[in-house]
C-alpha positions, -999 to +999 in steps of 0.1 A: +000+000+000+014+034-009+022+060+017-004+083+002-032+057+006-022+050+042-022+088+049-056+092+033-071+062+052-058+075+086-074+110+079-107+094+069-108+072+100-101+103+121-130+122+104-153+093+111-142+091+147-150+128+155-188+125+154-188+090+168-166+101+198-190+130+204-219+106+204-201+082+228-193+111+252-228+124+251-242+089+257-218+085+286-229+118+301-266+109+297-261+074+311-241+085+342-258+073+372-280+049+353-283+013+364-275-017+342-310-022+330-313+014+318-279+013+301-287-020+285-320-006+273-302+024+258-276+003+241-301-022+230-317+003+207-307-006+171-293+029+162-272+031+194-259-005+188-249+004+153-232+035+164-213+016+191-202-011+166-192+016+140-172+033+167-154+000+176-147-007+139-133+029+133-112+028+165-098-007+156-090+005+120-074+037+132-053+019+159-042-008+135-033+016+108-014+040+131+005+013+150+014-006+119+028+026+104+050+032+134+061-004+135+070-004+098+089+028+102+109+021+134+114-017+137+145-025+118+139-063+115+114-071+088+104-104+104+098-088+138+079-059+122+056-083+103+050-103+135+042-071+155+019-059+127+001-093+127-002-091+165-017-056+163-042-068+137-051-098+158-056-076+189-078-052+170-099-080+156-103-095+190-115-061+203-141-060+175-152-095+183-156-087+220-176-055+213-198-074+188-204-102+213-213-078+240-237-059+218-252-092+207-257-103+243-274-070+251-297-072+221-307-107+232-314-096+268-283-114+281-275-113+318-249-090+333 
């Protein structure tokens, strides 16, 4: 992937994260002091669930892109760099799976 493409993708993920972060902060403020049942009801609404999943995907993409760029630039060993990039991608994927599973459990009325 060219450096221009990587640069563009990082900027696009940053732009996507601005309104999603504002939504998350506002949701957190609105939910402060709420019990689990109220928070689960809020997050169980389809649009809040989709925004939360989109936030997780955007954060994972942004982290993976940024950390991979740093690793490729500053780790001198190609083998170690590729291992660390793969580890970063795996950790980001695991984070998305965890968020997706949590949202699924909330949507199905799963226990705390």
